[in-house]
C-alpha positions as CSV (number, residue, x, y, z in Angstrom):
1,M,48.2,1.9,71.3
2,G,49.1,4.8,69.0
3,K,48.2,8.4,69.3
4,E,44.5,9.3,69.6
5,R,43.5,12.3,67.6
6,T,40.5,14.5,68.4
7,S,38.8,16.8,66.0
8,E,40.1,19.9,67.7
9,A,43.6,19.2,69.1
10,E,46.1,16.6,70.2
11,A,46.3,16.1,74.0
12,K,49.5,14.8,75.9
13,L,50.1,13.9,79.6
14,Q,53.3,15.3,81.1
15,P,54.3,14.0,84.6
16,W,55.9,16.3,87.4
17,R,56.2,16.3,91.2
18,G,54.4,18.8,93.5
19,D,55.5,20.3,96.8
20,D,54.3,17.2,98.8
21,G,56.3,14.9,96.6
22,A,53.3,13.5,94.9
23,E,53.4,12.9,91.2
24,V,51.1,15.2,89.3
25,H,50.2,14.9,85.6
26,S,49.6,18.1,83.6
27,L,47.7,18.2,80.3
28,D,49.6,19.6,77.4
29,V,47.3,20.7,74.6
30,G,49.2,20.9,71.2
31,P,48.2,22.7,68.1
32,P,45.5,21.0,65.9
33,P,46.8,18.8,63.1
34,P,46.6,20.2,59.6
35,A,43.2,19.6,57.8
36,A,43.2,16.9,55.3
37,A,43.1,18.1,51.7
38,P,39.7,17.7,50.1
39,S,39.4,14.9,47.7
40,P,38.9,15.9,44.1
41,A,35.3,16.1,43.0
42,P,34.3,13.5,40.4
43,A,34.0,14.7,36.9
44,Q,30.5,16.0,36.2
45,M,28.6,14.1,33.5
46,P,26.6,16.0,31.0
47,R,22.9,16.4,31.6
48,Q,20.6,14.3,29.5
49,Q,19.2,16.4,26.7
50,R,15.5,17.0,27.2
51,D,13.2,16.1,24.3
52,E,11.5,19.2,23.2
53,R,7.8,18.7,22.4
54,W,5.8,21.2,20.4
55,W,2.3,22.4,21.1
56,P,0.2,21.0,18.2
57,W,-1.9,23.7,16.7
58,L,-1.5,23.3,12.9
59,V,-3.0,19.8,12.7
60,P,-6.3,21.0,14.5
61,V,-6.4,23.9,12.0
62,I,-6.1,21.5,9.1
63,F,-8.8,19.4,10.6
64,L,-11.1,22.4,11.0
65,A,-10.3,23.6,7.4
66,N,-11.3,20.2,5.9
67,V,-14.6,20.1,7.9
68,V,-15.4,23.7,6.8
69,M,-14.6,22.9,3.2
70,F,-16.9,19.9,3.3
71,V,-19.8,21.9,4.8
72,I,-19.3,24.6,2.1
73,T,-19.2,21.9,-0.6
74,M,-22.5,20.4,0.6
75,Y,-24.1,23.9,0.7
76,V,-23.1,24.4,-2.9
77,N,-24.3,21.0,-3.9
78,D,-27.9,21.5,-2.8
79,C,-29.2,18.1,-3.9
80,P,-32.9,18.9,-3.8
81,K,-32.4,21.8,-6.2
82,N,-29.7,20.5,-8.5
83,S,-30.9,16.9,-8.7
84,P,-34.7,17.2,-8.7
85,L,-35.3,13.7,-10.2
86,S,-33.0,12.0,-7.7
87,S,-33.9,10.7,-4.3
88,C,-31.6,12.6,-2.0
89,V,-30.3,10.8,1.1
90,L,-31.5,12.3,4.4
91,P,-33.8,14.9,2.7
92,F,-34.7,16.5,6.1
93,L,-31.2,18.2,5.9
94,G,-32.5,20.3,3.1
95,R,-29.7,21.6,0.8
96,F,-27.2,19.7,2.9
97,S,-28.8,16.4,2.0
98,F,-26.6,13.8,0.2
99,Q,-26.6,12.5,-3.3
100,P,-28.3,9.1,-3.9
101,L,-26.0,6.2,-2.9
102,K,-25.8,5.0,-6.5
103,Q,-24.2,8.3,-7.4
104,N,-22.0,8.6,-4.3
105,P,-21.9,5.8,-1.7
106,L,-19.8,7.9,0.6
107,L,-22.7,10.2,1.6
108,G,-21.4,13.3,-0.2
109,P,-21.9,15.7,-3.1
110,S,-22.2,15.1,-6.8
111,S,-19.3,15.1,-9.2
112,P,-20.2,18.4,-10.8
113,T,-20.1,20.1,-7.4
114,L,-16.7,18.6,-6.6
115,Q,-15.5,19.8,-9.9
116,K,-16.8,23.3,-9.3
117,M,-15.0,23.3,-5.9
118,G,-11.7,22.4,-7.4
119,A,-11.5,18.6,-7.7
120,L,-8.8,17.0,-9.9
121,V,-9.8,17.1,-13.5
122,V,-6.9,16.2,-15.9
123,D,-8.4,17.8,-19.0
124,K,-8.7,21.2,-17.2
125,I,-5.1,20.9,-15.9
126,V,-3.5,20.0,-19.2
127,H,-5.6,21.9,-21.7
128,Q,-7.0,24.8,-19.6
129,H,-3.9,25.4,-17.6
130,Q,-5.6,25.0,-14.2
131,G,-2.6,23.6,-12.4
132,W,-4.0,25.0,-9.1
133,R,-6.3,22.0,-9.0
134,L,-3.3,19.9,-7.9
135,V,-3.4,21.9,-4.7
136,S,-7.2,22.7,-4.2
137,C,-8.2,19.0,-4.5
138,I,-6.3,18.0,-1.4
139,W,-8.8,20.0,0.8
140,L,-11.9,18.2,-0.6
141,H,-13.6,15.1,0.5
142,A,-16.0,12.8,-1.4
143,G,-18.4,12.2,1.5
144,V,-18.9,11.9,5.2
145,V,-17.4,8.4,5.3
146,H,-14.3,9.6,3.6
147,L,-14.1,12.7,5.8
148,L,-14.4,10.7,9.1
149,A,-11.8,8.2,8.1
150,N,-9.3,10.8,7.0
151,M,-9.8,13.1,10.0
152,L,-9.5,10.3,12.5
153,S,-6.2,9.2,10.9
154,L,-5.1,12.9,10.7
155,L,-5.6,13.4,14.5
156,L,-3.9,10.0,15.4
157,I,-0.9,10.5,13.2
158,G,-0.6,14.3,12.6
159,I,-0.8,15.4,16.3
160,R,2.0,13.0,17.3
161,L,4.2,14.1,14.4
162,E,3.6,17.8,15.1
163,Q,4.4,17.3,18.8
164,E,7.7,15.7,17.9
165,F,8.8,17.9,15.0
166,G,6.8,21.1,15.0
167,F,4.5,22.8,12.6
168,A,7.4,24.2,10.4
169,R,8.1,20.6,9.2
170,I,4.7,19.0,9.3
171,G,2.9,21.8,7.4
172,P,5.1,21.6,4.2
173,L,5.1,17.8,4.5
174,Y,1.3,17.7,4.4
175,V,1.0,20.1,1.4
176,I,3.9,18.7,-0.7
177,A,2.7,15.1,-0.1
178,G,-0.8,16.1,-1.2
179,I,0.6,17.6,-4.4
180,G,2.6,14.4,-5.0
181,G,-0.5,12.3,-4.7
182,S,-2.4,14.6,-7.0
183,A,0.3,14.4,-9.6
184,L,0.4,10.6,-9.7
185,S,-3.4,10.5,-9.7
186,A,-3.5,12.8,-12.7
187,L,-1.3,10.4,-14.6
188,F,-3.7,7.5,-14.2
189,V,-7.2,9.0,-13.5
190,Q,-7.9,10.5,-16.9
191,S,-11.6,10.1,-17.3
192,N,-13.0,10.6,-13.8
193,I,-12.6,13.4,-11.3
194,S,-11.1,12.7,-8.0
195,V,-10.3,14.5,-4.7
196,G,-7.0,14.0,-3.0
197,A,-7.3,14.9,0.7
198,S,-6.4,11.4,1.6
199,G,-3.2,11.7,-0.5
200,A,-1.9,14.4,1.9
201,L,-2.8,12.1,4.8
202,F,-0.9,9.2,3.3
203,G,2.0,11.5,3.1
204,L,2.0,11.7,6.9
205,L,1.7,7.9,7.1
206,G,4.7,7.6,4.7
207,A,6.7,10.1,6.8
208,M,5.8,8.1,9.9
209,L,7.3,5.0,8.3
210,S,10.5,6.7,7.1
211,E,10.9,8.5,10.5
212,L,10.6,5.1,12.2
213,I,13.4,3.8,9.9
214,T,15.8,6.7,10.1
215,N,15.4,7.2,13.9
216,W,15.4,3.5,14.6
217,T,17.8,3.6,17.6
218,I,15.5,5.9,19.7
219,Y,12.4,3.7,19.6
220,A,11.6,1.2,22.3
221,N,8.3,-0.2,21.0
222,K,8.8,-0.5,17.3
223,C,6.2,-3.2,16.7
224,A,3.3,-1.0,18.2
225,A,4.2,1.9,15.9
226,M,4.4,-0.4,12.8
227,T,1.1,-2.1,13.7
228,A,-0.8,1.2,14.0
229,L,0.6,2.3,10.7
230,I,-0.4,-0.9,8.8
231,V,-4.0,-0.7,10.2
232,I,-4.6,2.9,9.2
233,V,-3.1,2.3,5.7
234,A,-5.3,-0.7,5.2
235,I,-8.5,1.2,6.1
236,N,-7.7,4.0,3.6
237,L,-6.7,1.6,0.9
238,A,-10.0,-0.1,1.2
239,L,-11.8,3.2,0.8
240,G,-9.7,3.8,-2.3
241,I,-11.7,1.4,-4.5
242,L,-14.8,3.5,-4.2
243,P,-15.8,6.3,-6.6
244,H,-14.2,9.7,-6.3
245,V,-11.4,8.3,-4.1
246,D,-8.4,6.9,-5.9
247,N,-5.6,4.9,-4.6
248,F,-3.2,6.6,-7.0
249,A,-3.4,9.7,-4.8
250,H,-2.8,7.4,-1.8
251,I,0.2,5.8,-3.4
252,G,1.6,9.1,-4.7
253,G,1.1,10.8,-1.3
254,F,2.6,7.9,0.6
255,I,5.7,7.8,-1.6
256,T,6.2,11.6,-1.4
257,G,5.8,11.6,2.4
258,F,8.1,8.6,2.7
259,L,10.9,10.4,0.9
260,L,10.2,13.7,2.7
261,G,10.4,11.9,6.0
262,F,14.1,11.1,5.4
263,V,14.7,14.8,4.7
264,L,12.6,16.6,7.2
265,L,12.2,14.2,10.2
266,V,15.8,13.2,11.0
267,R,16.6,13.3,14.7
268,P,19.9,12.8,16.6
269,Q,20.9,9.2,17.4
270,Y,20.3,7.7,20.9
271,G,22.9,8.9,23.4
272,Y,23.8,12.2,21.6
273,V,24.2,15.2,23.9
274,S,24.2,18.7,22.6
275,R,27.0,21.1,23.7
276,K,24.5,23.3,25.5
277,Y,23.7,20.4,27.9
278,S,27.4,19.6,28.6
279,P,29.1,21.2,31.7
280,L,32.0,23.7,31.1
281,G,35.3,21.8,30.6
282,Y,33.7,18.4,30.0
283,N,35.9,16.3,27.8
284,G,34.3,12.9,28.2
285,P,33.2,10.6,25.5
286,S,30.5,11.9,23.1
287,K,28.6,10.6,20.1
288,S,28.1,12.2,16.8
289,K,24.8,13.8,16.2
290,H,23.7,11.5,13.3
291,M,24.7,8.1,12.1
292,S,26.1,7.6,8.7
293,Y,23.1,5.8,7.3
294,Q,20.9,8.8,8.2
295,Y,23.0,11.0,6.0
296,V,22.8,8.4,3.2
297,L,19.0,8.3,3.5
298,W,18.8,12.1,3.6
299,V,20.7,12.4,0.3
300,A,18.8,9.6,-1.4
301,G,15.4,10.9,-0.3
302,A,16.1,14.4,-1.6
303,I,17.4,13.2,-5.0
304,L,14.5,10.8,-5.6
305,L,12.0,13.4,-4.5
306,I,13.3,16.1,-6.9
307,V,13.6,13.6,-9.8
308,G,10.1,12.1,-9.1
309,F,8.4,15.5,-9.1
310,T,10.2,16.7,-12.2
311,V,9.4,13.6,-14.2
312,S,5.7,13.5,-13.0
313,L,5.0,17.1,-13.9
314,I,6.7,16.9,-17.3
315,L,4.7,13.7,-18.2
316,L,1.4,15.3,-16.9
317,F,1.6,18.5,-19.0
318,R,2.6,16.4,-22.0
319,G,-0.7,14.5,-21.7
320,F,0.8,11.2,-20.6
321,N,-1.8,8.5,-19.8
322,G,-0.5,5.8,-17.5
323,N,-3.4,3.4,-18.3
324,D,-2.0,3.0,-21.9
325,H,1.0,1.2,-20.3
326,C,-0.9,-0.6,-17.6
327,S,-4.2,-2.3,-18.5
328,W,-5.2,-3.3,-15.0
329,C,-4.1,-0.2,-13.0
330,H,-7.5,1.5,-13.3
331,Y,-8.9,-1.1,-10.8
332,L,-6.7,0.5,-8.1
333,S,-8.8,3.6,-8.4
334,C,-12.3,2.2,-8.6
335,V,-13.8,-1.3,-8.5
336,P,-17.3,-1.3,-10.1
337,T,-20.1,-3.2,-8.3
338,S,-23.9,-3.5,-8.6
339,K,-24.2,-0.5,-6.3
340,W,-22.1,2.0,-8.3
341,S,-20.4,2.4,-11.6
342,C,-16.9,3.5,-12.5
343,K,-17.6,4.2,-16.2
344,P,-16.4,7.5,-17.5
345,G,-19.0,10.1,-17.6
346,T,-21.3,8.7,-14.9
347,D,-22.6,11.4,-12.7
348,T,-20.6,14.2,-14.3
349,C,-23.4,16.3,-15.6
350,E,-25.0,19.7,-14.8
351,I,-28.7,19.4,-14.7
352,T,-31.0,22.5,-15.1
353,P,-34.8,22.2,-14.8
354,L,-36.6,24.1,-17.6
355,G,-40.3,23.7,-16.8
356,N,-41.2,20.2,-17.9
357,M,-37.8,19.7,-19.5
358,L,-34.3,19.1,-18.2
359,N,-31.2,20.6,-19.7
360,I,-28.3,18.3,-19.1
361,T,-24.6,19.2,-19.8
362,C,-21.9,16.6,-19.8
363,Q,-18.9,18.0,-17.8
364,G,-16.4,15.8,-19.6
365,S,-17.2,16.6,-23.2
366,G,-19.2,19.8,-22.8
367,R,-22.1,18.3,-24.8
368,S,-25.5,19.6,-23.8
369,Q,-29.0,18.3,-24.6
370,T,-32.6,18.9,-23.3
371,F,-34.7,15.9,-22.3
372,P,-38.4,15.7,-21.3
373,N,-39.0,15.4,-17.6
374,T,-39.8,11.7,-17.5
375,T,-39.5,8.9,-15.0
376,Q,-36.0,8.1,-16.3
377,S,-33.4,9.0,-13.8
378,A,-31.1,11.9,-14.4
379,S,-28.0,9.7,-13.9
380,D,-29.1,7.4,-16.7
381,L,-29.7,10.4,-19.0
382,C,-26.3,11.8,-18.0
383,Y,-24.7,8.4,-18.9
384,Q,-26.4,8.3,-22.3
385,L,-25.3,11.9,-23.1
386,C,-21.7,11.4,-22.0
387,T,-21.1,8.0,-23.6
């Protein structure tokens, strides 16, 4: 056989004869063979980029702010004092008791209270230059039912979005979408007041949809995300046909959030690795950070958003009424039933007891009149005065 190598040295047998003539073999130990050159290490692949998740604190703060605002609104409402002829719901709550269901089926305050707290009133925005109502109304709720539905949706959607994108993106998205909902609502809800907290929520829903579209390649279970979105939107659209809650705010907020999502919530495509996660000297294949369609959606979303806001605000301050061009659109805001009315002027009065008399002031027209304290309900007297 061939030579046998050991790990230390190479051994050879050399024969020779001793003094007695016997053949003796000596062991000749040679130098060790040269060490084999180490094989080149395989090229190190870049580490997979870790998805950074933010600690959600802004959405809980928004949740708390909405709850506090509703408690303050109910304290200001004081149904037993301001509506003495009405049967307040849950009277044991004292000044926190709710208006009669005929006036507010959502278990909440009266329209004059909402107006006092900053609800959306087109006449005051256009003619009294109270543009701040476009912002203040997004922090108000029409009742407990409205508050619970919105806050549940806010926690389900908002926390996930803030974990993924951080407060610096979700905060502006929430506020701007709420203003967009208020602007569209003001173009169509001319005779009734409305609160637009759900418009800001629909902005998050719209952003969730656009984020799903623009970051399509990184989602594994797209159907589950789409199903959750559809269910939440359907619940809030159903609430939109009740008084004080209008679907124009929902639609406006949804469209605004949908466009903002293309601008603010873009993420790198699947497989992209940042330079900081690549080893020094790595020249392997790499993907671009964003796909071409993401850039197209970003530009289109930004342009449509700017144009939409500009046109809406110009039309609003010029006194444009969308109902003059759409005879059925008002049903998107409120559907009248035997339990409540959607007529202009209903439940929009300030009522002040004066002994055996009631002084009633219509909030819409400013008309004031004193009525005898009879068995006729204050809401009926308000309707007579305002119409």
